[in-house]
C-alpha positions, 0 to 999 in steps of 0.5 A, a space after each residue: 287291616 284292623 277293620 277288615 283283615 280278610 277283605 284287606 288280604 283279598 285286596 292285597 292278593 288281587 293287587 299282587 296277582 293282577 298288578 305287581 307280578 305282571 309289572 315285575 315280570 314285564 320289566 325283568 324283575 324278581 320278587 325276592 320276598 313278600 312282607 305281609 303288605 309289602 314286597 322286596 323286588 330286584 331289577 336288572 337296571 334302574 330304568 326297569 325299576 323306575 318304570 315298573 314302579 311307575 306302572 304299578 302306581 299308575 294302575 292303582 290310581 283310584 284303587 282303595 288300597 294305596 301302596 308306597 314304593 322306594 327305589 334305590 340302586 346298589 350292591 346287594 348280597 343274595 343269601 338263602 333266596 333273600 337279598 340284603 345290603 345298604 341298597 335294600 335298606 335305602 329303598 325300604 327307608 324311601 318307601 316308608 317316607 313316600 306318600 300313600 299311592 306314591 313312590 320315592 326314587 333316590 337321586 342315585 337311581 335317577 342318575 343311573 337311569 338317566 333319561 332312559 326311564 322317560 318317567 316324570 320325576 319331581 325333586 323333593 327336598 333332601 331327606 334324612 333316613 334312619 341308619 344313614 349319616 348323610 341326607 339323601 336327595 330324592 325324587 317323587 314319581 310324578 304320575 300327573 307329569 307323566 300323563 301330561 308328557 304322554 298327552 303332549 307327545 300324542 298331540 305333537 305326533 298328530 300335528 300336521 305341519 305344512 310349509 309354504 314359501 313366501 317372497 319378500 320384496 324390498 320396498 323403496 
């Protein structure tokens, strides 16, 4: 932003229009607030949140602008077109700790989503977050692992399995 504010704003608008908004819409989410270079987004389910986050990060691989994401589930309060609550704070803290181009998902969100998200997640160590007494277990979205899972699924689907019958004779 310091070196090229106009170019950075153009890039952020492009990413918002071409990547973020479509992914949020496709996963039944709602953008509540844009925060300069960030967005506060709500989804109906943990699975939708994790899937949308994965899609956004995957589509931005190789893009010079590298976003970070944080995902958590919990109760929120809506007021004046904005949302508030511990879940929002937790997601924001996780996002701040995520690697550029990556995302952190709370253990709670992964447990709520269960296997339905079908996204590779890599366990990270417990993290201490500002404003939270206890450490939080987090998982990073493993973009490489998800690609590996998809490649293995394609290979399995294309395999041709043939069966044969063999006769065994007992020798004396």
